[in-house]
N, C-alpha and C positions, 0 to 999 in steps of 0.2 A: 510617780516615776522615780522618786528618791529611793524607794525600796529596790527597784531594778538596778540602779547604779550602785547602791550599797551591796547588793548581792554580787554584782560583777566584781567589785573591789575585793570582796571576801573570797570569791573563786580565784581571782588573780593571785591573791596572797597564798592560797592553798597550792596553786599550780607552781608558783615560784619555790615554795618550800619543798614540794615533792621533787622538782628538778634539782634543787640544791642538795637534796639527800640522795640523788641518783636513783630514785624510785620511778623509773621511766614508764613501766607498765601502768602504775597508778596515775602518773602524770598524764598519760594518754587519755585515761578516763576523765580526769579533771579538765583537760583541754576540751574534750567533747562536751562536758557539762557547761563549761564557760561559753563555748560557741552557741549552745542551745539557749542559754540565758541571754546572750548578746542578741540573738535573733529575736527573741521575745521582747526584749527592751526596745530594739529598733522598730519592731512592728507597732509598738505602742506610741511611738513618737510621730507627730504630724510632720508633713513635708516642710522642709525649710527650717526646721528647728535647729537652733545653734548647737544643741548637744550632739547632733549627728556627727559633726566634724570632730568634736572633742572625743566622742566614743571611737571614731575611726582612728584618731591619733593614739588613743590609749591601746587599742587593739594592735596597731602596728608596732608600738613600743614593746608591748608584752610579747608579741610574736618574735621580734628581733632579739630581745633579751633571752627568751627561752631557747631560741635556736643557738645563740652564742654559747649559752651555758651547757647545752647538750653537746655541742661540738667540743667545748673545752673538756668535758667529762670523757668523751670518746678519745680525745688526744692523750689525756692522762692515763686512761686504761691501756691504750696502745703502747705508751712509753713504759708502763709497768710490765707489760708482756715482753717487750724487747729486753728489759733488764732481767727478767726472769729467764728468758732464753739464753742470754749471755752468761748468767750465773750457772745455768745448767751445763752450758758448753765448757765453761772454765773448770768445773768440777770433773768433767770427763777428761779434759786435757791434763789435769794434774794427777791422773792415774787412779781415779776412783774405782775403775773396773780392773786395774792391774793387780798382780800379786805383790805383796809387800816385799821390799828389797831386804837382802840379808845385810848384816853389819859390815862384812868385808866389802860389799859393793859400794857402800857409802864412803868408806875410807879410801877407795882407789881413785 
């Protein structure tokens, strides 16, 4: 059973790395693989085994951490989009699409 737990830990590390790199499509596959391995590991444990509670705690911790990091990434992306839209609006306000002024217009 140590192999199952070691595999789960390796898959959790991979999932965390992918989420940290904002590679969400690949992280989705890694999450599915982790869940598959978790089901297999749990199926191999006898009822009442102390590792059941530990595995449940680990799963909950991983799910909460992954969710938090994905939400952080989404918030950062949204903030970047807002800044980009504001920058785009500012360049429009400062006359990016207007004709250049003549020298005498600047002096008046």
